[in-house]
TORKOL-4160 file (C-alpha; in steps of 0.2 Angstrom, whole numbers, padded with zeros to 4 digits, m for minus):
409
<pt num="1" X="0000" Y="0000" Z="0000"/>
<pt num="2" X="0014" Y="0012" Z="0004"/>
<pt num="3" X="0023" Y="0008" Z="m0012"/>
<pt num="4" X="0008" Y="0011" Z="m0022"/>
<pt num="5" X="0004" Y="0027" Z="m0013"/>
<pt num="6" X="0021" Y="0035" Z="m0013"/>
<pt num="7" X="0025" Y="0030" Z="m0031"/>
<pt num="8" X="0009" Y="0038" Z="m0036"/>
<pt num="9" X="0011" Y="0054" Z="m0026"/>
<pt num="10" X="0029" Y="0057" Z="m0031"/>
<pt num="11" X="0023" Y="0055" Z="m0049"/>
<pt num="12" X="0009" Y="0068" Z="m0044"/>
<pt num="13" X="0022" Y="0080" Z="m0040"/>
<pt num="14" X="0031" Y="0078" Z="m0056"/>
<pt num="15" X="0015" Y="0080" Z="m0066"/>
<pt num="16" X="0009" Y="0095" Z="m0057"/>
<pt num="17" X="0026" Y="0104" Z="m0059"/>
<pt num="18" X="0025" Y="0101" Z="m0077"/>
<pt num="19" X="0007" Y="0108" Z="m0078"/>
<pt num="20" X="0012" Y="0123" Z="m0067"/>
<pt num="21" X="0027" Y="0126" Z="m0078"/>
<pt num="22" X="0017" Y="0125" Z="m0094"/>
<pt num="23" X="0001" Y="0135" Z="m0088"/>
<pt num="24" X="0008" Y="0147" Z="m0075"/>
<pt num="25" X="0027" Y="0149" Z="m0078"/>
<pt num="26" X="0028" Y="0150" Z="m0097"/>
<pt num="27" X="0036" Y="0167" Z="m0103"/>
<pt num="28" X="0021" Y="0170" Z="m0115"/>
<pt num="29" X="0008" Y="0168" Z="m0102"/>
<pt num="30" X="0005" Y="0181" Z="m0088"/>
<pt num="31" X="0000" Y="0174" Z="m0072"/>
<pt num="32" X="m0013" Y="0183" Z="m0062"/>
<pt num="33" X="m0024" Y="0178" Z="m0046"/>
<pt num="34" X="m0040" Y="0173" Z="m0055"/>
<pt num="35" X="m0031" Y="0162" Z="m0068"/>
<pt num="36" X="m0021" Y="0153" Z="m0055"/>
<pt num="37" X="m0037" Y="0151" Z="m0044"/>
<pt num="38" X="m0046" Y="0144" Z="m0059"/>
<pt num="39" X="m0032" Y="0132" Z="m0062"/>
<pt num="40" X="m0035" Y="0126" Z="m0044"/>
<pt num="41" X="m0053" Y="0124" Z="m0048"/>
<pt num="42" X="m0050" Y="0114" Z="m0064"/>
<pt num="43" X="m0038" Y="0102" Z="m0055"/>
<pt num="44" X="m0051" Y="0099" Z="m0041"/>
<pt num="45" X="m0067" Y="0099" Z="m0050"/>
<pt num="46" X="m0066" Y="0081" Z="m0055"/>
<pt num="47" X="m0063" Y="0076" Z="m0037"/>
<pt num="48" X="m0080" Y="0084" Z="m0032"/>
<pt num="49" X="m0089" Y="0077" Z="m0047"/>
<pt num="50" X="m0084" Y="0059" Z="m0045"/>
<pt num="51" X="m0084" Y="0060" Z="m0026"/>
<pt num="52" X="m0102" Y="0054" Z="m0024"/>
<pt num="53" X="m0099" Y="0039" Z="m0034"/>
<pt num="54" X="m0081" Y="0034" Z="m0027"/>
<pt num="55" X="m0089" Y="0026" Z="m0011"/>
<pt num="56" X="m0101" Y="0016" Z="m0022"/>
<pt num="57" X="m0087" Y="0009" Z="m0032"/>
<pt num="58" X="m0075" Y="0005" Z="m0018"/>
<pt num="59" X="m0089" Y="m0003" Z="m0007"/>
<pt num="60" X="m0094" Y="m0014" Z="m0022"/>
<pt num="61" X="m0078" Y="m0020" Z="m0032"/>
<pt num="62" X="m0061" Y="m0026" Z="m0028"/>
<pt num="63" X="m0051" Y="m0011" Z="m0021"/>
<pt num="64" X="m0035" Y="m0019" Z="m0027"/>
<pt num="65" X="m0042" Y="m0020" Z="m0045"/>
<pt num="66" X="m0048" Y="m0002" Z="m0044"/>
<pt num="67" X="m0030" Y="0003" Z="m0040"/>
<pt num="68" X="m0023" Y="m0007" Z="m0054"/>
<pt num="69" X="m0035" Y="m0001" Z="m0068"/>
<pt num="70" X="m0035" Y="0017" Z="m0062"/>
<pt num="71" X="m0016" Y="0019" Z="m0062"/>
<pt num="72" X="m0016" Y="0010" Z="m0079"/>
<pt num="73" X="m0029" Y="0022" Z="m0086"/>
<pt num="74" X="m0020" Y="0037" Z="m0079"/>
<pt num="75" X="m0004" Y="0032" Z="m0086"/>
<pt num="76" X="m0012" Y="0031" Z="m0104"/>
<pt num="77" X="m0021" Y="0047" Z="m0101"/>
<pt num="78" X="m0005" Y="0056" Z="m0098"/>
<pt num="79" X="0002" Y="0051" Z="m0115"/>
<pt num="80" X="m0012" Y="0061" Z="m0122"/>
<pt num="81" X="m0008" Y="0076" Z="m0110"/>
<pt num="82" X="0010" Y="0075" Z="m0116"/>
<pt num="83" X="0005" Y="0076" Z="m0134"/>
<pt num="84" X="m0005" Y="0092" Z="m0131"/>
<pt num="85" X="0008" Y="0100" Z="m0121"/>
<pt num="86" X="0022" Y="0095" Z="m0134"/>
<pt num="87" X="0011" Y="0104" Z="m0147"/>
<pt num="88" X="0007" Y="0119" Z="m0136"/>
<pt num="89" X="m0011" Y="0115" Z="m0136"/>
<pt num="90" X="m0022" Y="0124" Z="m0123"/>
<pt num="91" X="m0040" Y="0128" Z="m0120"/>
<pt num="92" X="m0054" Y="0115" Z="m0119"/>
<pt num="93" X="m0045" Y="0100" Z="m0126"/>
<pt num="94" X="m0031" Y="0101" Z="m0113"/>
<pt num="95" X="m0043" Y="0105" Z="m0099"/>
<pt num="96" X="m0053" Y="0090" Z="m0103"/>
<pt num="97" X="m0039" Y="0077" Z="m0103"/>
<pt num="98" X="m0032" Y="0085" Z="m0087"/>
<pt num="99" X="m0049" Y="0084" Z="m0079"/>
<pt num="100" X="m0049" Y="0065" Z="m0083"/>
<pt num="101" X="m0032" Y="0063" Z="m0075"/>
<pt num="102" X="m0037" Y="0071" Z="m0059"/>
<pt num="103" X="m0053" Y="0062" Z="m0058"/>
<pt num="104" X="m0045" Y="0046" Z="m0059"/>
<pt num="105" X="m0033" Y="0051" Z="m0045"/>
<pt num="106" X="m0048" Y="0054" Z="m0034"/>
<pt num="107" X="m0052" Y="0035" Z="m0035"/>
<pt num="108" X="m0035" Y="0030" Z="m0032"/>
<pt num="109" X="m0032" Y="0040" Z="m0016"/>
<pt num="110" X="m0050" Y="0035" Z="m0009"/>
<pt num="111" X="m0046" Y="0017" Z="m0012"/>
<pt num="112" X="m0029" Y="0019" Z="m0003"/>
<pt num="113" X="m0038" Y="0028" Z="0012"/>
<pt num="114" X="m0053" Y="0016" Z="0013"/>
<pt num="115" X="m0042" Y="0000" Z="0012"/>
<pt num="116" X="m0029" Y="0005" Z="0025"/>
<pt num="117" X="m0039" Y="0001" Z="0041"/>
<pt num="118" X="m0041" Y="m0017" Z="0035"/>
<pt num="119" X="m0022" Y="m0019" Z="0036"/>
<pt num="120" X="m0019" Y="m0009" Z="0052"/>
<pt num="121" X="m0027" Y="m0011" Z="0069"/>
<pt num="122" X="m0037" Y="0003" Z="0076"/>
<pt num="123" X="m0023" Y="0008" Z="0089"/>
<pt num="124" X="m0010" Y="0010" Z="0076"/>
<pt num="125" X="m0021" Y="0021" Z="0064"/>
<pt num="126" X="m0013" Y="0038" Z="0070"/>
<pt num="127" X="0004" Y="0031" Z="0066"/>
<pt num="128" X="m0001" Y="0023" Z="0050"/>
<pt num="129" X="m0010" Y="0038" Z="0043"/>
<pt num="130" X="0005" Y="0049" Z="0049"/>
<pt num="131" X="0017" Y="0037" Z="0039"/>
<pt num="132" X="0006" Y="0035" Z="0023"/>
<pt num="133" X="m0002" Y="0052" Z="0021"/>
<pt num="134" X="0013" Y="0062" Z="0027"/>
<pt num="135" X="0026" Y="0052" Z="0017"/>
<pt num="136" X="0014" Y="0054" Z="0002"/>
<pt num="137" X="0013" Y="0073" Z="0005"/>
<pt num="138" X="0032" Y="0074" Z="0006"/>
<pt num="139" X="0034" Y="0064" Z="m0010"/>
<pt num="140" X="0023" Y="0076" Z="m0019"/>
<pt num="141" X="0035" Y="0090" Z="m0015"/>
<pt num="142" X="0050" Y="0079" Z="m0019"/>
<pt num="143" X="0042" Y="0075" Z="m0035"/>
<pt num="144" X="0039" Y="0093" Z="m0039"/>
<pt num="145" X="0057" Y="0096" Z="m0035"/>
<pt num="146" X="0062" Y="0083" Z="m0047"/>
<pt num="147" X="0051" Y="0090" Z="m0060"/>
<pt num="148" X="0059" Y="0108" Z="m0057"/>
<pt num="149" X="0076" Y="0100" Z="m0058"/>
<pt num="150" X="0073" Y="0090" Z="m0074"/>
<pt num="151" X="0065" Y="0106" Z="m0081"/>
<pt num="152" X="0080" Y="0116" Z="m0077"/>
<pt num="153" X="0092" Y="0103" Z="m0085"/>
<pt num="154" X="0082" Y="0101" Z="m0101"/>
<pt num="155" X="0077" Y="0120" Z="m0102"/>
<pt num="156" X="0093" Y="0124" Z="m0112"/>
<pt num="157" X="0091" Y="0108" Z="m0123"/>
<pt num="158" X="0073" Y="0110" Z="m0129"/>
<pt num="159" X="0060" Y="0122" Z="m0131"/>
<pt num="160" X="0049" Y="0125" Z="m0115"/>
<pt num="161" X="0034" Y="0115" Z="m0121"/>
<pt num="162" X="0045" Y="0100" Z="m0126"/>
<pt num="163" X="0053" Y="0100" Z="m0109"/>
<pt num="164" X="0036" Y="0100" Z="m0100"/>
<pt num="165" X="0030" Y="0086" Z="m0112"/>
<pt num="166" X="0045" Y="0076" Z="m0107"/>
<pt num="167" X="0041" Y="0078" Z="m0088"/>
<pt num="168" X="0023" Y="0072" Z="m0092"/>
<pt num="169" X="0030" Y="0056" Z="m0101"/>
<pt num="170" X="0041" Y="0053" Z="m0085"/>
<pt num="171" X="0025" Y="0054" Z="m0075"/>
<pt num="172" X="0016" Y="0042" Z="m0086"/>
<pt num="173" X="0029" Y="0029" Z="m0082"/>
<pt num="174" X="0027" Y="0033" Z="m0064"/>
<pt num="175" X="0009" Y="0029" Z="m0064"/>
<pt num="176" X="0012" Y="0013" Z="m0074"/>
<pt num="177" X="0024" Y="0008" Z="m0060"/>
<pt num="178" X="0011" Y="0011" Z="m0047"/>
<pt num="179" X="m0001" Y="0000" Z="m0057"/>
<pt num="180" X="0012" Y="m0014" Z="m0057"/>
<pt num="181" X="0015" Y="m0013" Z="m0038"/>
<pt num="182" X="m0004" Y="m0015" Z="m0035"/>
<pt num="183" X="m0002" Y="m0033" Z="m0041"/>
<pt num="184" X="0007" Y="m0037" Z="m0025"/>
<pt num="185" X="m0010" Y="m0036" Z="m0016"/>
<pt num="186" X="m0023" Y="m0050" Z="m0016"/>
<pt num="187" X="m0039" Y="m0046" Z="m0025"/>
<pt num="188" X="m0049" Y="m0043" Z="m0009"/>
<pt num="189" X="m0035" Y="m0040" Z="0004"/>
<pt num="190" X="m0040" Y="m0021" Z="0006"/>
<pt num="191" X="m0059" Y="m0024" Z="0004"/>
<pt num="192" X="m0073" Y="m0023" Z="0001"/>
<pt num="193" X="m0079" Y="m0036" Z="0014"/>
<pt num="194" X="m0092" Y="m0049" Z="0008"/>
<pt num="195" X="m0107" Y="m0040" Z="0015"/>
<pt num="196" X="m0103" Y="m0025" Z="0004"/>
<pt num="197" X="m0102" Y="m0033" Z="m0013"/>
<pt num="198" X="m0118" Y="m0027" Z="m0020"/>
<pt num="199" X="m0123" Y="m0020" Z="m0037"/>
<pt num="200" X="m0119" Y="m0001" Z="m0039"/>
<pt num="201" X="m0129" Y="0011" Z="m0048"/>
<pt num="202" X="m0130" Y="0030" Z="m0052"/>
<pt num="203" X="m0144" Y="0033" Z="m0039"/>
<pt num="204" X="m0135" Y="0022" Z="m0027"/>
<pt num="205" X="m0120" Y="0034" Z="m0027"/>
<pt num="206" X="m0131" Y="0049" Z="m0022"/>
<pt num="207" X="m0140" Y="0039" Z="m0009"/>
<pt num="208" X="m0124" Y="0033" Z="m0001"/>
<pt num="209" X="m0118" Y="0051" Z="m0001"/>
<pt num="210" X="m0133" Y="0055" Z="0009"/>
<pt num="211" X="m0130" Y="0041" Z="0021"/>
<pt num="212" X="m0112" Y="0047" Z="0023"/>
<pt num="213" X="m0119" Y="0064" Z="0029"/>
<pt num="214" X="m0132" Y="0056" Z="0040"/>
<pt num="215" X="m0118" Y="0045" Z="0048"/>
<pt num="216" X="m0108" Y="0061" Z="0052"/>
<pt num="217" X="m0123" Y="0069" Z="0059"/>
<pt num="218" X="m0123" Y="0055" Z="0072"/>
<pt num="219" X="m0104" Y="0057" Z="0075"/>
<pt num="220" X="m0103" Y="0076" Z="0076"/>
<pt num="221" X="m0085" Y="0077" Z="0082"/>
<pt num="222" X="m0080" Y="0068" Z="0066"/>
<pt num="223" X="m0090" Y="0080" Z="0056"/>
<pt num="224" X="m0083" Y="0095" Z="0065"/>
<pt num="225" X="m0065" Y="0088" Z="0062"/>
<pt num="226" X="m0069" Y="0087" Z="0044"/>
<pt num="227" X="m0075" Y="0105" Z="0043"/>
<pt num="228" X="m0059" Y="0111" Z="0052"/>
<pt num="229" X="m0048" Y="0101" Z="0040"/>
<pt num="230" X="m0058" Y="0108" Z="0025"/>
<pt num="231" X="m0056" Y="0126" Z="0032"/>
<pt num="232" X="m0037" Y="0123" Z="0035"/>
<pt num="233" X="m0035" Y="0117" Z="0017"/>
<pt num="234" X="m0044" Y="0131" Z="0010"/>
<pt num="235" X="m0033" Y="0143" Z="0019"/>
<pt num="236" X="m0018" Y="0134" Z="0014"/>
<pt num="237" X="m0024" Y="0136" Z="m0004"/>
<pt num="238" X="m0026" Y="0154" Z="m0002"/>
<pt num="239" X="m0008" Y="0156" Z="0005"/>
<pt num="240" X="m0001" Y="0145" Z="m0009"/>
<pt num="241" X="m0009" Y="0156" Z="m0022"/>
<pt num="242" X="m0001" Y="0171" Z="m0013"/>
<pt num="243" X="0016" Y="0162" Z="m0014"/>
<pt num="244" X="0014" Y="0159" Z="m0032"/>
<pt num="245" X="0010" Y="0177" Z="m0037"/>
<pt num="246" X="0024" Y="0183" Z="m0025"/>
<pt num="247" X="0037" Y="0172" Z="m0033"/>
<pt num="248" X="0031" Y="0174" Z="m0051"/>
<pt num="249" X="0028" Y="0193" Z="m0051"/>
<pt num="250" X="0036" Y="0201" Z="m0036"/>
<pt num="251" X="0051" Y="0192" Z="m0029"/>
<pt num="252" X="0058" Y="0188" Z="m0046"/>
<pt num="253" X="0058" Y="0196" Z="m0063"/>
<pt num="254" X="0041" Y="0192" Z="m0072"/>
<pt num="255" X="0051" Y="0192" Z="m0088"/>
<pt num="256" X="0060" Y="0177" Z="m0082"/>
<pt num="257" X="0047" Y="0165" Z="m0075"/>
<pt num="258" X="0059" Y="0151" Z="m0073"/>
<pt num="259" X="0066" Y="0160" Z="m0058"/>
<pt num="260" X="0049" Y="0162" Z="m0051"/>
<pt num="261" X="0046" Y="0143" Z="m0053"/>
<pt num="262" X="0062" Y="0139" Z="m0044"/>
<pt num="263" X="0058" Y="0151" Z="m0030"/>
<pt num="264" X="0040" Y="0143" Z="m0028"/>
<pt num="265" X="0047" Y="0126" Z="m0028"/>
<pt num="266" X="0060" Y="0131" Z="m0014"/>
<pt num="267" X="0045" Y="0137" Z="m0004"/>
<pt num="268" X="0035" Y="0121" Z="m0007"/>
<pt num="269" X="0051" Y="0111" Z="m0001"/>
<pt num="270" X="0050" Y="0119" Z="0016"/>
<pt num="271" X="0031" Y="0116" Z="0016"/>
<pt num="272" X="0035" Y="0098" Z="0013"/>
<pt num="273" X="0048" Y="0098" Z="0027"/>
<pt num="274" X="0034" Y="0105" Z="0038"/>
<pt num="275" X="0022" Y="0091" Z="0033"/>
<pt num="276" X="0036" Y="0078" Z="0036"/>
<pt num="277" X="0040" Y="0084" Z="0054"/>
<pt num="278" X="0022" Y="0087" Z="0058"/>
<pt num="279" X="0018" Y="0069" Z="0056"/>
<pt num="280" X="0031" Y="0064" Z="0069"/>
<pt num="281" X="0024" Y="0076" Z="0082"/>
<pt num="282" X="0005" Y="0071" Z="0079"/>
<pt num="283" X="0006" Y="0053" Z="0088"/>
<pt num="284" X="0015" Y="0061" Z="0103"/>
<pt num="285" X="0003" Y="0075" Z="0105"/>
<pt num="286" X="m0012" Y="0063" Z="0104"/>
<pt num="287" X="m0005" Y="0052" Z="0117"/>
<pt num="288" X="m0002" Y="0067" Z="0128"/>
<pt num="289" X="m0019" Y="0077" Z="0127"/>
<pt num="290" X="m0030" Y="0066" Z="0116"/>
<pt num="291" X="m0036" Y="0068" Z="0098"/>
<pt num="292" X="m0049" Y="0081" Z="0101"/>
<pt num="293" X="m0038" Y="0093" Z="0110"/>
<pt num="294" X="m0024" Y="0090" Z="0098"/>
<pt num="295" X="m0035" Y="0095" Z="0083"/>
<pt num="296" X="m0040" Y="0111" Z="0092"/>
<pt num="297" X="m0022" Y="0115" Z="0097"/>
<pt num="298" X="m0016" Y="0112" Z="0079"/>
<pt num="299" X="m0029" Y="0124" Z="0071"/>
<pt num="300" X="m0027" Y="0138" Z="0085"/>
<pt num="301" X="m0008" Y="0137" Z="0082"/>
<pt num="302" X="m0010" Y="0138" Z="0064"/>
<pt num="303" X="m0020" Y="0154" Z="0066"/>
<pt num="304" X="m0004" Y="0163" Z="0072"/>
<pt num="305" X="0007" Y="0158" Z="0058"/>
<pt num="306" X="0000" Y="0168" Z="0043"/>
<pt num="307" X="0002" Y="0184" Z="0054"/>
<pt num="308" X="0021" Y="0182" Z="0050"/>
<pt num="309" X="0018" Y="0185" Z="0031"/>
<pt num="310" X="0005" Y="0198" Z="0035"/>
<pt num="311" X="0018" Y="0208" Z="0045"/>
<pt num="312" X="0031" Y="0208" Z="0030"/>
<pt num="313" X="0032" Y="0199" Z="0014"/>
<pt num="314" X="0049" Y="0193" Z="0010"/>
<pt num="315" X="0057" Y="0177" Z="0004"/>
<pt num="316" X="0061" Y="0172" Z="0022"/>
<pt num="317" X="0044" Y="0176" Z="0029"/>
<pt num="318" X="0036" Y="0167" Z="0015"/>
<pt num="319" X="0046" Y="0151" Z="0018"/>
<pt num="320" X="0043" Y="0152" Z="0037"/>
<pt num="321" X="0024" Y="0154" Z="0035"/>
<pt num="322" X="0024" Y="0139" Z="0022"/>
<pt num="323" X="0034" Y="0128" Z="0035"/>
<pt num="324" X="0023" Y="0132" Z="0050"/>
<pt num="325" X="0006" Y="0132" Z="0042"/>
<pt num="326" X="0010" Y="0115" Z="0034"/>
<pt num="327" X="0018" Y="0108" Z="0050"/>
<pt num="328" X="0003" Y="0112" Z="0061"/>
<pt num="329" X="m0009" Y="0108" Z="0046"/>
<pt num="330" X="m0002" Y="0090" Z="0045"/>
<pt num="331" X="m0005" Y="0088" Z="0064"/>
<pt num="332" X="m0023" Y="0092" Z="0061"/>
<pt num="333" X="m0025" Y="0081" Z="0045"/>
<pt num="334" X="m0017" Y="0065" Z="0051"/>
<pt num="335" X="m0026" Y="0066" Z="0068"/>
<pt num="336" X="m0043" Y="0070" Z="0061"/>
<pt num="337" X="m0041" Y="0056" Z="0048"/>
<pt num="338" X="m0038" Y="0043" Z="0062"/>
<pt num="339" X="m0053" Y="0051" Z="0072"/>
<pt num="340" X="m0064" Y="0048" Z="0057"/>
<pt num="341" X="m0058" Y="0031" Z="0053"/>
<pt num="342" X="m0060" Y="0026" Z="0071"/>
<pt num="343" X="m0079" Y="0031" Z="0071"/>
<pt num="344" X="m0083" Y="0021" Z="0055"/>
<pt num="345" X="m0085" Y="0003" Z="0052"/>
<pt num="346" X="m0080" Y="m0003" Z="0034"/>
<pt num="347" X="m0098" Y="m0004" Z="0028"/>
<pt num="348" X="m0099" Y="0016" Z="0029"/>
<pt num="349" X="m0080" Y="0020" Z="0026"/>
<pt num="350" X="m0081" Y="0023" Z="0007"/>
<pt num="351" X="m0097" Y="0034" Z="0009"/>
<pt num="352" X="m0090" Y="0045" Z="0023"/>
<pt num="353" X="m0073" Y="0047" Z="0015"/>
<pt num="354" X="m0082" Y="0052" Z="m0001"/>
<pt num="355" X="m0091" Y="0066" Z="0009"/>
<pt num="356" X="m0074" Y="0070" Z="0017"/>
<pt num="357" X="m0066" Y="0073" Z="0000"/>
<pt num="358" X="m0080" Y="0083" Z="m0007"/>
<pt num="359" X="m0081" Y="0095" Z="0008"/>
<pt num="360" X="m0062" Y="0097" Z="0008"/>
<pt num="361" X="m0061" Y="0100" Z="m0011"/>
<pt num="362" X="m0075" Y="0112" Z="m0010"/>
<pt num="363" X="m0066" Y="0122" Z="0003"/>
<pt num="364" X="m0050" Y="0122" Z="m0007"/>
<pt num="365" X="m0058" Y="0128" Z="m0023"/>
<pt num="366" X="m0067" Y="0141" Z="m0012"/>
<pt num="367" X="m0051" Y="0147" Z="m0003"/>
<pt num="368" X="m0043" Y="0149" Z="m0020"/>
<pt num="369" X="m0057" Y="0159" Z="m0028"/>
<pt num="370" X="m0059" Y="0170" Z="m0013"/>
<pt num="371" X="m0041" Y="0174" Z="m0012"/>
<pt num="372" X="m0041" Y="0178" Z="m0031"/>
<pt num="373" X="m0054" Y="0191" Z="m0027"/>
<pt num="374" X="m0043" Y="0199" Z="m0014"/>
<pt num="375" X="m0025" Y="0197" Z="m0021"/>
<pt num="376" X="m0017" Y="0209" Z="m0033"/>
<pt num="377" X="m0007" Y="0202" Z="m0047"/>
<pt num="378" X="0009" Y="0206" Z="m0038"/>
<pt num="379" X="0003" Y="0195" Z="m0023"/>
<pt num="380" X="0008" Y="0209" Z="m0011"/>
<pt num="381" X="m0003" Y="0214" Z="0004"/>
<pt num="382" X="m0008" Y="0208" Z="0021"/>
<pt num="383" X="m0027" Y="0205" Z="0017"/>
<pt num="384" X="m0026" Y="0187" Z="0013"/>
<pt num="385" X="m0015" Y="0181" Z="0027"/>
<pt num="386" X="m0025" Y="0190" Z="0039"/>
<pt num="387" X="m0041" Y="0183" Z="0033"/>
<pt num="388" X="m0034" Y="0165" Z="0034"/>
<pt num="389" X="m0028" Y="0168" Z="0051"/>
<pt num="390" X="m0045" Y="0174" Z="0056"/>
<pt num="391" X="m0054" Y="0159" Z="0048"/>
<pt num="392" X="m0042" Y="0147" Z="0058"/>
<pt num="393" X="m0045" Y="0156" Z="0074"/>
<pt num="394" X="m0064" Y="0156" Z="0072"/>
<pt num="395" X="m0064" Y="0137" Z="0069"/>
<pt num="396" X="m0054" Y="0134" Z="0084"/>
<pt num="397" X="m0064" Y="0145" Z="0096"/>
<pt num="398" X="m0081" Y="0141" Z="0089"/>
<pt num="399" X="m0082" Y="0125" Z="0079"/>
<pt num="400" X="m0070" Y="0115" Z="0090"/>
<pt num="401" X="m0074" Y="0123" Z="0107"/>
<pt num="402" X="m0073" Y="0111" Z="0121"/>
<pt num="403" X="m0092" Y="0110" Z="0125"/>
<pt num="404" X="m0096" Y="0103" Z="0107"/>
<pt num="405" X="m0079" Y="0095" Z="0103"/>
<pt num="406" X="m0075" Y="0086" Z="0119"/>
<pt num="407" X="m0057" Y="0082" Z="0124"/>
<pt num="408" X="m0055" Y="0063" Z="0125"/>
<pt num="409" X="m0039" Y="0054" Z="0128"/>
């Protein structure tokens, strides 16, 4: 499971760096807040569209087979993306194939999350999530760094579009490798269980999304944790958009976007380090104060971090903010994942995680679009960091207050 996840997510980083280079850091394309936010929306739209039906699929068919064929299909899909990028094709055609690529990825990540509790006992879920999710997040950053490095090497040897197409071909090979690795699992080793093998239908997907929401109404602490995670990810998207514009248009010469891409990649690297270290702290914090208190402490501490960037916007404060928000955000994410998983038996797991993904992705898209309305093209200004800080603080003191989100050790 770790080999499949980590191979795929390292490949995600390579693929996303190629897309960012092609769409946002090309010399002939001027990056602005709205275009970048729309890019986030395009990436996440398929996650929300297929979300209601992912649970149906994963609760009905072999999750191992789903991993194999989804990775294989994505590998083939990226060959078409590479062809479009090589020829410089943009617009509806490229958007459509990219939407398919990210839609397939939604199924892959959901299958990995839904199958993990069948391999790990409940007491080890915090550590397992910290290892799997955090390792994957770090490898996305590593993959992005590899993409930036390969792009820099090939930049002088090929025109920009051809260099980006080469990265996407490498990514296609990475997904093919992940497909092969899924063959190491037995057909039903990661579920679904026998009582779940029923015939899926379109309406069943909608029905099961509703069942997922109903289940979360009963377990309100899990629902509040999901909402807190969603708000944090939305704020992180707003800060990422700010970083992109600062690196592309303010900290570096806009006429040389490759410098901006390197600076952005450098900031993301420190964010990745924060994610990695945050995962190590989460199990210790949970043992000390309990899951609920640790989630609340993580969001409240996160609220202080954007104030650094609001006070002054330099390369140093951007990197420090990226590290700290990612560090405490990962504490929140892995702890809440374990909280949600511990509340759900396998019959409902696919349904609830489908709801989880739709809510989080909706918040990410919303965070990006709201930031786009507030940000100038330069990315300079304290408004967005202050708004993110206020949103985190509000979640911590209201949504996760002790009377409704009880501290349980």
